KEKE-3310 file (N, C-alpha, C; in steps of 0.2 Angstrom, whole numbers, plus 5000, padded with zeros to 4 digits):
npx = (4961:4965:4955:4962:4975:4972:4967:4979:4987:4981:4982:4996:4998:4991:4998:5010:5008:5004:5016:5024:5021:5025:5025:5012:5005:5010:5005:4992:4991:4988:4982:4983:4994:5007:5021:5035:5047:5059:5059:5058:5070:5080:5095:5096:5103:5101:5091:5082:5079:5075:5066:5071:5062:5055:5055:5054:5050:5041:5035:5022:5013:4998:4991:4996:5004:5021:5026:5018:5023:5036:5036:5028:5036:5050:5049:5038:5038:5052:5052:5045:5054:5065:5059:5055:5068:5073:5063:5065:5076:5086:5076:5067:5062:5072:5079:5071:5063:5053:5041:5040:5039:5027:5018:5020:5018:5010:4996:5000:5013:5016:5024:5031:5021:5014:5025:5031:5021:5019:5031:5030:5018:5020:5031:5026:5016:5024:5029:5018:5015:5017:5023:5018:5005:4997:4983:4974:4972:4979:4979:4977:4974:4966:4955:4951:4947:4936:4927:4925:4920:4912:4915:4929:4927:4917:4924:4934:4925:4920:4932:4936:4926:4929:4940:4935:4926:4933:4934:4942:4960:4969:4970:4965:4963:4967:4967:4974:4966:4962:4962:4965:4956:4950:4950:4943:4946:4947:4959:4963:4973:4990:4989:4988:4983:4991:4994:4991:4988:4982:4972:4963:4952:4953:4965:4976:4985:4991:4990:4987:4987:4980:4984:4975:4977:4977:4989:4993:4986:4981:4987:4984:4971:4964:4950:4944:4943:4938:4941:4955:4956:4950:4959:4970:4969:4974:4988:4992:5001:4998:5005:5014:5005:5000:5012:5013:5001:5004:5015:5008:4999:5007:5010:4999)
npy = (5084:5070:5055:5043:5046:5051:5039:5031:5039:5038:5024:5023:5030:5023:5010:5014:5018:5006:4999:5004:5001:5005:5019:5022:5017:5026:5038:5037:5035:5023:5025:5015:5008:5014:5018:5022:5013:5020:5026:5016:5009:5019:5023:5030:5040:5042:5045:5034:5017:5002:4990:4973:4958:4946:4933:4922:4927:4918:4912:4915:4909:4899:4910:4924:4928:4924:4933:4945:4948:4951:4962:4971:4973:4975:4984:4994:4998:5001:5012:5021:5023:5029:5040:5047:5049:5059:5069:5074:5081:5095:5099:5101:5088:5079:5076:5068:5054:5041:5039:5052:5060:5056:5061:5075:5079:5088:5093:5101:5096:5087:5077:5071:5067:5057:5048:5046:5041:5029:5023:5021:5014:5002:4997:4993:4984:4973:4967:4961:4950:4932:4916:4906:4909:4915:4909:4917:4932:4934:4934:4950:4958:4950:4949:4962:4964:4955:4961:4973:4970:4960:4946:4937:4933:4942:4953:4951:4951:4965:4972:4967:4973:4986:4986:4982:4992:5003:5015:5015:5016:5012:5009:4998:4999:4993:5001:5008:5019:5035:5033:5019:5012:5001:5005:5005:5009:5016:5023:5034:5031:5033:5038:5038:5033:5040:5052:5066:5079:5078:5067:5072:5069:5056:5052:5040:5026:5014:4997:4986:4984:4983:4982:4989:4993:4990:4985:4976:4965:4962:4954:4941:4940:4949:4959:4955:4960:4956:4943:4942:4949:4939:4929:4935:4934:4922:4923:4931:4938:4937:4937:4947:4958:4959:4963:4976:4981:4982:4991:5003:5006:5011:5023:5031)
npz = (4760:4750:4750:4749:4754:4767:4773:4772:4780:4793:4795:4797:4809:4818:4818:4822:4835:4841:4840:4849:4863:4876:4876:4872:4884:4893:4890:4894:4909:4922:4938:4947:4944:4947:4945:4936:4925:4925:4938:4946:4944:4946:4955:4971:4984:5001:5016:5017:5014:5005:5013:5017:5012:5023:5018:5005:4988:4982:4993:4998:4990:4987:4989:4987:4973:4966:4956:4958:4970:4968:4959:4966:4978:4974:4963:4964:4978:4979:4970:4977:4988:4981:4976:4987:4994:4985:4986:4999:5000:5005:5014:5029:5032:5029:5040:5048:5055:5047:5053:5059:5049:5043:5053:5052:5039:5026:5016:5005:5003:4992:4985:4995:5004:4995:4992:5004:5012:5004:5007:5021:5022:5015:5021:5033:5029:5023:5034:5040:5033:5031:5027:5035:5041:5055:5063:5071:5082:5098:5116:5124:5113:5106:5114:5114:5101:5100:5110:5104:5091:5092:5087:5081:5068:5064:5065:5054:5043:5044:5042:5029:5022:5023:5015:5002:5000:4998:4987:4971:4973:4988:5006:5019:5036:5053:5068:5083:5093:5102:5119:5118:5111:5098:5080:5065:5048:5031:5019:5006:4991:4995:5008:5026:5043:5052:5047:5053:5049:5038:5037:5047:5056:5059:5066:5071:5077:5065:5066:5058:5041:5025:5009:4995:4983:4965:4961:4970:4969:4956:4946:4949:4954:4946:4944:4955:4970:4982:4983:4984:4996:5005:5003:5009:5023:5026:5025:5035:5048:5064:5075:5073:5071:5084:5091:5085:5090:5104:5104:5099:5108:5118:5113:5113)
capx = (4966:4962:4953:4967:4980:4969:4967:4986:4990:4978:4984:5002:4998:4989:5003:5016:5006:5004:5023:5027:5016:5026:5023:5005:5003:5013:5001:4986:4993:4983:4984:4985:5001:5009:5028:5038:5053:5065:5058:5060:5077:5085:5098:5096:5105:5097:5090:5077:5080:5070:5067:5071:5057:5057:5053:5055:5044:5035:5033:5015:5008:4995:4987:4999:5009:5028:5027:5015:5027:5042:5034:5026:5041:5056:5048:5034:5041:5058:5051:5043:5060:5069:5056:5055:5074:5074:5059:5066:5083:5085:5070:5067:5060:5077:5082:5065:5061:5047:5035:5039:5037:5019:5015:5021:5017:5004:4993:5004:5019:5013:5028:5033:5015:5013:5030:5032:5015:5020:5036:5028:5013:5022:5036:5022:5013:5028:5030:5012:5014:5021:5021:5014:5000:4994:4976:4970:4975:4979:4980:4973:4971:4960:4949:4949:4943:4929:4923:4923:4916:4907:4919:4934:4924:4914:4930:4936:4920:4920:4938:4936:4921:4933:4944:4931:4922:4937:4934:4949:4966:4970:4972:4961:4967:4965:4971:4973:4964:4962:4960:4967:4951:4952:4947:4943:4945:4951:4962:4964:4980:4995:4988:4987:4980:4996:4994:4986:4987:4978:4967:4962:4947:4954:4971:4976:4991:4989:4993:4986:4986:4979:4985:4970:4979:4977:4996:4994:4982:4978:4990:4981:4964:4961:4946:4941:4947:4936:4944:4961:4955:4949:4966:4975:4969:4978:4995:4993:5005:4995:5010:5017:5000:5000:5017:5011:4996:5008:5019:5003:4996:5012:5011:4993)
capy = (5078:5064:5049:5037:5049:5051:5032:5029:5042:5035:5018:5023:5032:5017:5005:5017:5018:4999:4996:5007:5001:5009:5026:5022:5017:5031:5043:5036:5031:5020:5027:5009:5005:5021:5019:5021:5010:5024:5028:5010:5007:5024:5022:5036:5039:5046:5042:5029:5012:4997:4985:4966:4954:4941:4927:4921:4930:4913:4909:4916:4906:4902:4916:4929:4925:4926:4939:4950:4950:4954:4968:4975:4975:4977:4989:4999:5000:5004:5018:5026:5025:5033:5047:5050:5052:5065:5074:5077:5085:5102:5101:5098:5081:5075:5074:5065:5047:5040:5041:5059:5063:5055:5066:5082:5081:5092:5092:5104:5092:5082:5071:5068:5064:5051:5043:5044:5036:5023:5019:5019:5009:4995:4994:4989:4978:4967:4963:4958:4944:4926:4910:4902:4914:4913:4909:4922:4935:4931:4939:4956:4960:4945:4951:4969:4963:4952:4966:4979:4968:4954:4940:4937:4932:4948:4958:4950:4954:4972:4975:4966:4977:4993:4986:4981:4998:5009:5017:5016:5014:5014:5005:4997:4999:4992:5005:5010:5026:5038:5028:5012:5009:4999:5009:5002:5014:5016:5029:5034:5032:5031:5041:5033:5037:5044:5059:5070:5086:5077:5063:5075:5067:5049:5051:5034:5022:5008:4990:4981:4988:4979:4986:4987:4995:4985:4982:4971:4958:4961:4949:4934:4941:4954:4964:4952:4962:4952:4936:4944:4950:4933:4925:4939:4932:4915:4924:4937:4936:4940:4939:4954:4963:4960:4968:4983:4984:4984:4998:5008:5007:5015:5029:5034)
capz = (4759:4747:4754:4750:4758:4773:4776:4773:4786:4799:4797:4799:4816:4823:4818:4826:4842:4844:4839:4854:4869:4882:4875:4872:4890:4897:4888:4898:4915:4927:4944:4952:4942:4948:4945:4929:4925:4927:4945:4950:4942:4948:4961:4974:4990:5006:5023:5017:5010:5004:5018:5014:5014:5027:5016:4998:4985:4981:4999:5000:4985:4981:4991:4984:4968:4966:4951:4961:4976:4965:4956:4971:4982:4970:4958:4967:4984:4977:4967:4983:4992:4977:4975:4994:4995:4981:4988:5006:4999:5007:5017:5036:5032:5028:5047:5052:5054:5043:5057:5060:5042:5043:5058:5050:5032:5024:5009:5000:5002:4988:4984:5002:5006:4992:4992:5011:5013:5001:5010:5027:5022:5013:5026:5038:5025:5022:5041:5042:5029:5033:5024:5040:5044:5062:5062:5075:5087:5105:5122:5125:5106:5104:5119:5112:5095:5102:5113:5099:5085:5093:5086:5076:5061:5062:5063:5047:5038:5044:5039:5022:5019:5022:5009:4996:4999:4996:4980:4968:4976:4995:5011:5024:5042:5060:5072:5090:5093:5108:5124:5117:5107:5091:5075:5058:5043:5025:5017:4998:4988:5000:5015:5032:5049:5056:5044:5057:5046:5032:5039:5053:5060:5060:5068:5075:5075:5062:5068:5052:5035:5019:5002:4990:4976:4960:4960:4976:4968:4950:4941:4951:4955:4942:4947:4961:4976:4988:4983:4987:5004:5008:5004:5013:5030:5026:5026:5040:5054:5069:5081:5072:5073:5092:5093:5083:5095:5110:5103:5097:5115:5122:5110:5114)
cpx = (4962:4960:4958:4973:4978:4970:4974:4989:4988:4981:4992:5002:4996:4994:5009:5014:5006:5011:5027:5023:5018:5024:5015:5002:5004:5008:4994:4987:4987:4985:4986:4991:5005:5017:5030:5045:5059:5065:5060:5068:5082:5088:5099:5099:5101:5095:5086:5080:5075:5071:5067:5064:5059:5056:5054:5049:5039:5033:5025:5010:5004:4991:4990:5005:5016:5029:5024:5020:5033:5041:5032:5031:5047:5055:5044:5037:5048:5057:5049:5049:5064:5066:5056:5062:5076:5069:5061:5073:5081:5079:5070:5065:5066:5080:5077:5065:5055:5041:5034:5037:5029:5016:5015:5019:5010:5002:4997:5011:5018:5018:5030:5027:5014:5018:5032:5027:5016:5025:5034:5023:5016:5027:5032:5019:5017:5029:5024:5011:5019:5018:5017:5009:4997:4987:4971:4974:4975:4979:4975:4970:4965:4954:4946:4944:4936:4925:4921:4919:4912:4910:4924:4932:4921:4919:4932:4931:4920:4927:4939:4931:4924:4937:4940:4927:4926:4937:4941:4954:4966:4972:4966:4965:4963:4970:4970:4972:4965:4959:4961:4962:4953:4947:4948:4942:4949:4954:4963:4971:4985:4995:4987:4985:4985:4997:4989:4984:4982:4972:4965:4957:4948:4961:4972:4983:4989:4993:4992:4984:4985:4979:4979:4971:4979:4984:4997:4991:4980:4981:4986:4974:4960:4956:4942:4944:4944:4939:4951:4961:4954:4955:4971:4975:4973:4986:4997:4996:5002:4999:5013:5011:4999:5006:5016:5006:5000:5011:5014:5000:5001:5013:5005:4992)
cpy = (5073:5058:5044:5040:5049:5044:5030:5032:5039:5028:5018:5026:5027:5012:5008:5017:5011:4996:4999:5007:5005:5016:5027:5022:5023:5038:5043:5032:5029:5021:5021:5006:5012:5023:5018:5016:5014:5026:5022:5008:5012:5022:5029:5035:5044:5042:5036:5024:5007:4992:4978:4963:4949:4934:4927:4924:4925:4910:4910:4913:4900:4908:4923:4927:4928:4933:4945:4953:4954:4961:4973:4978:4978:4983:4995:5002:5004:5011:5023:5028:5030:5040:5051:5053:5058:5071:5077:5081:5092:5104:5098:5091:5076:5072:5070:5058:5047:5041:5048:5063:5062:5060:5073:5084:5084:5091:5095:5101:5086:5076:5068:5064:5057:5046:5041:5040:5029:5019:5017:5013:5002:4992:4990:4983:4972:4963:4959:4951:4938:4920:4905:4907:4911:4914:4915:4926:4932:4936:4945:4959:4956:4947:4958:4968:4960:4957:4971:4976:4962:4947:4941:4937:4939:4954:4957:4953:4961:4975:4973:4971:4984:4992:4986:4988:5004:5010:5018:5013:5016:5008:5004:4996:4997:4996:5005:5017:5029:5033:5021:5009:5007:5003:5005:5008:5012:5023:5029:5034:5029:5035:5036:5037:5041:5051:5064:5077:5084:5073:5066:5072:5059:5048:5045:5031:5015:5002:4985:4985:4983:4984:4984:4991:4989:4981:4977:4965:4957:4956:4942:4935:4945:4958:4961:4954:4958:4946:4937:4945:4944:4929:4929:4936:4925:4917:4930:4934:4940:4941:4946:4960:4964:4964:4975:4986:4986:4991:5004:5010:5012:5022:5034:5037)
cpz = (4755:4751:4755:4754:4765:4777:4777:4779:4793:4801:4799:4807:4820:4823:4822:4833:4845:4844:4845:4860:4875:4882:4875:4879:4894:4896:4892:4904:4919:4934:4949:4950:4942:4948:4938:4930:4927:4935:4949:4949:4945:4955:4965:4981:4995:5012:5023:5012:5010:5009:5014:5016:5018:5025:5008:4994:4983:4987:5001:4995:4989:4983:4988:4979:4968:4962:4955:4966:4973:4962:4961:4976:4979:4966:4962:4973:4983:4975:4972:4987:4988:4977:4982:4995:4991:4984:4995:5006:5001:5010:5025:5037:5032:5035:5051:5050:5049:5047:5059:5054:5042:5047:5056:5043:5031:5017:5004:4999:4998:4987:4990:5004:5002:4992:4999:5013:5010:5004:5017:5027:5020:5018:5031:5035:5025:5029:5043:5038:5031:5029:5029:5044:5050:5061:5065:5080:5094:5110:5122:5118:5105:5108:5116:5105:5096:5105:5108:5093:5086:5092:5082:5069:5059:5061:5056:5042:5038:5041:5031:5019:5018:5016:5002:4995:4998:4989:4977:4972:4983:4999:5016:5031:5048:5064:5079:5090:5100:5113:5123:5113:5100:5086:5068:5053:5036:5023:5009:4997:4994:5007:5020:5038:5053:5053:5047:5053:5040:5033:5046:5058:5062:5063:5073:5073:5072:5065:5062:5046:5029:5013:4998:4984:4971:4960:4965:4974:4961:4945:4943:4951:4951:4946:4953:4968:4982:4988:4986:4994:5008:5009:5008:5021:5031:5027:5031:5046:5060:5075:5080:5073:5080:5094:5091:5088:5102:5110:5102:5104:5119:5119:5111:5121)
residu = (MET:GLU:LYS:ARG:THR:PHE:LEU:ARG:SER:SER:LEU:LEU:LEU:VAL:THR:ALA:ALA:PHE:SER:GLN:PRO:SER:LYS:LEU:TRP:SER:ALA:THR:PRO:ASN:PRO:SER:PHE:ASP:VAL:THR:ASP:GLU:GLU:ALA:ASP:GLU:GLN:THR:THR:GLY:PRO:PHE:THR:LEU:PRO:ALA:LEU:GLY:PHE:ALA:THR:ASP:ALA:LEU:GLU:PRO:ASN:ILE:ASP:LYS:MET:THR:MET:GLU:ILE:HIS:HIS:ASP:ARG:HIS:HIS:GLN:ALA:TYR:VAL:ASN:ASN:LEU:ASN:LYS:ALA:VAL:VAL:ASN:THR:PRO:PHE:ALA:ALA:MET:THR:ILE:ASP:GLN:ILE:MET:ALA:ASN:VAL:LYS:GLU:SER:ASP:THR:ALA:ILE:ARG:ASN:ASN:GLY:GLY:GLY:HIS:PHE:ASN:HIS:SER:LEU:TYR:TRP:THR:LEU:LEU:THR:PRO:LYS:GLY:SER:ASN:ALA:PRO:THR:GLY:GLU:LEU:ALA:LYS:LYS:ILE:ASP:ALA:LYS:PHE:GLY:SER:PHE:ASP:LYS:PHE:LYS:GLU:ALA:MET:SER:ALA:GLU:GLY:VAL:GLY:ARG:PHE:GLY:SER:GLY:TRP:ALA:TRP:LEU:CYS:VAL:GLY:LYS:GLY:GLY:GLU:LEU:VAL:LEU:MET:SER:THR:PRO:ASN:GLN:ASP:ASN:PRO:LEU:MET:LYS:ASN:ILE:VAL:LYS:LYS:GLN:PHE:ALA:HIS:PRO:ILE:LEU:GLY:ILE:ASP:VAL:TRP:GLU:HIS:ALA:TYR:TYR:LEU:LYS:TYR:GLN:ASN:LYS:ARG:ALA:ASP:TYR:LEU:LYS:ALA:PHE:TRP:ASN:VAL:LEU:ASN:TRP:ASP:GLU:VAL:GLY:LYS:GLN:TYR:ASP:MET:ALA:LYS:ALA:LYS:MET)
# end
């Protein structure tokens, strides 16, 4: 090929790529931005629906910004619901609650594992957020945290470390384990501690989950995950965590 022809062809290819950014990005997907427009927009029917937020999308500012909340809830979580409804069709999972799905899903159930986990995890996460974040736990849970970690501040440091230390995308969890003991852990992607067939050595009931996927914080905090985790404590609803603790105790 002549040099002039080669250069002209290369320039056309580069121009075409940058004139169609959606195709360029779709060719190199970022696992932390894990849904397509089609998955989020698709209207599916099935046993699972997107739970409404209990507050306006700008109510958590400046800790979590409005646009992040809109994209995170309306796009990402909606896509998990859509894909889960499709994945359970003609399977025994279609008749199960989301908690039952978490307890029975296996590694081979890839779509149900990923999207079911995404639906369960986010459904819990939204309930834990509030514009009027309670400052600290109370009652029995507060005593348990002090006994387990030494103090409330040391607990926050330990749980934040779980979130910062999770390589790639995932979640940090405070759970109730065997004997009612509090357990800290993190899981990759959309896995969670209820998936006893997958997270076999860590089966426990989560009562507090912090989403450390980039889609939960990147628009405001970019790569500063630690800053997002610090801000998270300002909007955490400890009253709801306490309710989750009471329910988890009854299940163990």
